[in-house]
C-alpha atoms as an extended CHARMM CRD file, in Angstrom:
* protein
*
        73  EXT
         1         1  MET       CA            101.0090000000        8.6110000000       61.3570000000  PROA      1               0.0000000000
         2         2  PRO       CA            101.1070000000        6.8440000000       64.5390000000  PROA      2               0.0000000000
         3         3  GLN       CA            102.0900000000        3.5780000000       64.0670000000  PROA      3               0.0000000000
         4         4  VAL       CA             99.4510000000        0.9530000000       65.5520000000  PROA      4               0.0000000000
         5         5  GLU       CA             99.8260000000       -1.4700000000       67.7110000000  PROA      5               0.0000000000
         6         6  THR       CA             97.8550000000       -5.0010000000       66.6040000000  PROA      6               0.0000000000
         7         7  VAL       CA             96.9970000000       -8.2210000000       69.0630000000  PROA      7               0.0000000000
         8         8  ARG       CA             99.9280000000      -10.2560000000       67.0410000000  PROA      8               0.0000000000
         9         9  ASP       CA            102.2870000000       -7.2580000000       67.5360000000  PROA      9               0.0000000000
        10        10  ARG       CA            101.5040000000       -7.7250000000       71.2710000000  PROA      10              0.0000000000
        11        11  LEU       CA            101.5170000000      -11.3900000000       71.8190000000  PROA      11              0.0000000000
        12        12  ARG       CA            105.2860000000      -12.0340000000       70.9390000000  PROA      12              0.0000000000
        13        13  PRO       CA            106.9000000000      -10.7120000000       74.1390000000  PROA      13              0.0000000000
        14        14  VAL       CA            105.2860000000      -13.1950000000       76.0250000000  PROA      14              0.0000000000
        15        15  GLU       CA            106.8060000000      -16.2920000000       76.1710000000  PROA      15              0.0000000000
        16        16  LEU       CA            103.9720000000      -18.6960000000       74.5980000000  PROA      16              0.0000000000
        17        17  SER       CA            105.8270000000      -21.4440000000       74.3410000000  PROA      17              0.0000000000
        18        18  ALA       CA            105.4300000000      -22.0000000000       78.5120000000  PROA      18              0.0000000000
        19        19  LEU       CA            101.8670000000      -21.6140000000       78.0750000000  PROA      19              0.0000000000
        20        20  LYS       CA             99.8410000000      -25.1660000000       76.9050000000  PROA      20              0.0000000000
        21        21  THR       CA             95.8300000000      -24.4330000000       77.6600000000  PROA      21              0.0000000000
        22        22  VAL       CA             94.6740000000      -21.0150000000       78.0080000000  PROA      22              0.0000000000
        23        23  CYS       CA             90.9610000000      -20.1830000000       79.3140000000  PROA      23              0.0000000000
        24        24  VAL       CA             89.1830000000      -17.5160000000       76.7210000000  PROA      24              0.0000000000
        25        25  TYR       CA             85.6210000000      -16.2040000000       78.2520000000  PROA      25              0.0000000000
        26        26  CYS       CA             84.1690000000      -13.4400000000       75.0130000000  PROA      26              0.0000000000
        27        27  GLY       CA             81.0630000000      -12.3300000000       73.8860000000  PROA      27              0.0000000000
        28        28  SER       CA             78.3040000000      -13.8090000000       71.8350000000  PROA      28              0.0000000000
        29        29  SER       CA             77.9660000000      -11.5300000000       69.8950000000  PROA      29              0.0000000000
        30        30  PRO       CA             80.7390000000      -10.3800000000       67.1580000000  PROA      30              0.0000000000
        31        31  GLY       CA             80.3580000000       -6.5830000000       69.1750000000  PROA      31              0.0000000000
        32        32  THR       CA             80.4880000000       -3.2130000000       66.8380000000  PROA      32              0.0000000000
        33        33  ASP       CA             84.1020000000       -2.1280000000       65.9890000000  PROA      33              0.0000000000
        34        34  PRO       CA             85.3040000000       -5.4150000000       63.1460000000  PROA      34              0.0000000000
        35        35  ALA       CA             88.7040000000       -5.0130000000       64.5860000000  PROA      35              0.0000000000
        36        36  PHE       CA             86.8870000000       -7.1570000000       67.4470000000  PROA      36              0.0000000000
        37        37  ALA       CA             86.5300000000      -10.3150000000       65.6970000000  PROA      37              0.0000000000
        38        38  ALA       CA             89.9090000000       -9.7130000000       63.5360000000  PROA      38              0.0000000000
        39        39  ALA       CA             92.0420000000       -9.8470000000       66.7850000000  PROA      39              0.0000000000
        40        40  ALA       CA             89.6430000000      -12.8930000000       67.9030000000  PROA      40              0.0000000000
        41        41  ASP       CA             90.8380000000      -14.3440000000       64.8880000000  PROA      41              0.0000000000
        42        42  THR       CA             94.4370000000      -13.8620000000       65.2410000000  PROA      42              0.0000000000
        43        43  LEU       CA             94.1360000000      -14.4210000000       69.3290000000  PROA      43              0.0000000000
        44        44  GLY       CA             92.6930000000      -17.7630000000       67.6130000000  PROA      44              0.0000000000
        45        45  SER       CA             95.2590000000      -18.2160000000       65.0860000000  PROA      45              0.0000000000
        46        46  LEU       CA             98.4660000000      -17.3780000000       67.3990000000  PROA      46              0.0000000000
        47        47  LEU       CA             96.3930000000      -19.4630000000       69.7880000000  PROA      47              0.0000000000
        48        48  ALA       CA             97.2780000000      -22.8450000000       67.0700000000  PROA      48              0.0000000000
        49        49  GLU       CA            100.7110000000      -22.4540000000       65.6180000000  PROA      49              0.0000000000
        50        50  ASN       CA            102.5250000000      -22.4360000000       69.0240000000  PROA      50              0.0000000000
        51        51  GLY       CA            100.4620000000      -24.9790000000       70.1010000000  PROA      51              0.0000000000
        52        52  ILE       CA             97.8890000000      -24.2020000000       73.0050000000  PROA      52              0.0000000000
        53        53  GLY       CA             95.1870000000      -25.3390000000       73.3230000000  PROA      53              0.0000000000
        54        54  LEU       CA             91.8460000000      -23.1730000000       74.1950000000  PROA      54              0.0000000000
        55        55  VAL       CA             89.5200000000      -23.9000000000       76.3360000000  PROA      55              0.0000000000
        56        56  TYR       CA             86.0660000000      -21.8160000000       75.4720000000  PROA      56              0.0000000000
        57        57  GLY       CA             82.1060000000      -22.2140000000       76.4770000000  PROA      57              0.0000000000
        58        58  GLY       CA             81.5980000000      -24.1390000000       73.7400000000  PROA      58              0.0000000000
        59        59  GLY       CA             80.0030000000      -21.3080000000       71.7310000000  PROA      59              0.0000000000
        60        60  ASP       CA             79.9790000000      -21.3820000000       68.1200000000  PROA      60              0.0000000000
        61        61  VAL       CA             79.1350000000      -17.8540000000       67.5260000000  PROA      61              0.0000000000
        62        62  GLY       CA             79.8460000000      -14.1380000000       68.4150000000  PROA      62              0.0000000000
        63        63  LEU       CA             84.0100000000      -13.1090000000       68.9140000000  PROA      63              0.0000000000
        64        64  MET       CA             83.8950000000      -16.4120000000       71.2310000000  PROA      64              0.0000000000
        65        65  GLY       CA             83.1070000000      -19.1030000000       67.2490000000  PROA      65              0.0000000000
        66        66  ILE       CA             85.6970000000      -17.0970000000       66.1730000000  PROA      66              0.0000000000
        67        67  LEU       CA             87.5530000000      -17.7360000000       67.8720000000  PROA      67              0.0000000000
        68        68  ALA       CA             87.4190000000      -21.1460000000       68.1610000000  PROA      68              0.0000000000
        69        69  ARG       CA             87.2110000000      -21.6990000000       64.1440000000  PROA      69              0.0000000000
        70        70  ALA       CA             90.3710000000      -19.6660000000       64.5510000000  PROA      70              0.0000000000
        71        71  VAL       CA             92.4370000000      -22.5380000000       66.8030000000  PROA      71              0.0000000000
        72        72  LEU       CA             90.8830000000      -25.2510000000       64.8300000000  PROA      72              0.0000000000
        73        73  ARG       CA             91.2610000000      -23.9160000000       60.7500000000  PROA      73              0.0000000000
């Protein structure tokens, strides 16, 4: 079975400590595939774990809300 690459795997090689803040724009819907919501949640957790701030449109629904809540969590 082929190995599936995750969002976490993709971001690890990047020197995250060089980033201070990122701006993200994503949907106000969770999308049709649960993997979208899982990826937004993982990205938010990675940002917070690495002390990287998030600038976003302020939405609290859909993928934007999932990402924002993950950073705050």
